[in-house]
C-alpha positions in Angstrom: 10.2 -5.0 16.7 11.7 -4.9 13.2 8.3 -5.5 11.6 6.7 -2.7 13.6 9.4 -0.2 12.6 9.2 -1.3 8.9 5.4 -1.0 9.1 5.5 2.5 10.6 8.0 3.8 8.0 6.1 2.0 5.2 2.8 3.6 6.3 4.3 7.1 6.5 6.0 6.8 3.1 2.9 5.3 1.5 0.7 8.1 2.9 3.2 10.7 1.6 3.2 9.1 -1.9 -0.6 9.1 -2.1 -0.6 12.8 -1.3 2.3 13.5 -3.8 0.6 11.8 -6.7 -3.1 12.2 -5.7 -3.8 8.5 -5.7 -7.3 8.9 -4.3 -8.6 5.8 -6.1 -6.4 3.5 -4.1 -3.1 1.8 -3.7 -2.1 -1.7 -4.7 0.9 -3.2 -2.9 2.3 -6.4 -4.3 5.3 -8.8 -4.3 6.6 -11.5 -2.0 7.6 -9.1 0.7 4.2 -7.4 0.7 2.5 -10.8 1.0 4.6 -11.9 4.0 4.4 -8.5 5.6 0.6 -8.6 5.4 0.4 -11.9 7.3 2.2 -10.5 10.4 1.6 -6.7 10.3 -0.6 -4.7 12.7 -3.0 -3.5 10.1 -4.9 -1.1 12.3 -1.7 0.6 13.4 -0.5 0.8 9.8 -3.8 2.4 8.7 -3.7 4.9 11.6 -0.1 6.0 10.7 -1.0 6.1 7.0 -3.9 8.5 7.7 -2.0 10.7 10.2 -1.4 13.6 7.8 -3.1 16.5 9.6 -5.5 18.4 7.4 -5.3 15.8 4.7 -6.4 13.0 7.1 -10.0 13.1 5.9 -8.9 12.5 2.3 -6.6 9.6 3.3 -9.4 7.8 5.2 -11.2 7.2 1.9 -8.1 5.8 0.1 -8.3 2.0 -0.2 -5.2 -0.1 0.2 -5.1 -3.6 -1.3 -2.4 -6.3 -0.9 -2.2 -8.3 -4.2 -1.5 -11.9 -3.2 -1.5 -13.4 -6.7 1.7 -15.0 -7.8 3.4 -13.7 -11.0 1.2 -10.6 -11.2 3.8 -8.9 -13.4 3.6 -11.7 -16.0 -0.2 -11.5 -16.0 0.0 -7.8 -16.7 2.5 -8.2 -19.5 0.3 -10.9 -21.0 -2.6 -8.5 -21.3 -0.6 -6.0 -23.4 -1.7 -6.3 -27.1 1.2 -7.1 -29.5 1.1 -5.3 -32.8 
């Protein structure tokens, strides 16, 4: 029950954020909580709630969502920054 409630709220919030910042090219979700959530979540329900935004639904159906499963992704990003 808790996972379902979390997923529903997460989907609604993520959909709102995509609309707020026009993130049409996609969303990357990462971290240990995201990895574990992705293992047990109802992905089709999540996607349905994410896209349920009335007139904007057609736009949200084209927005990809990716779960980054790599460990230490923050350190990999920092390592790619050139040092002057």
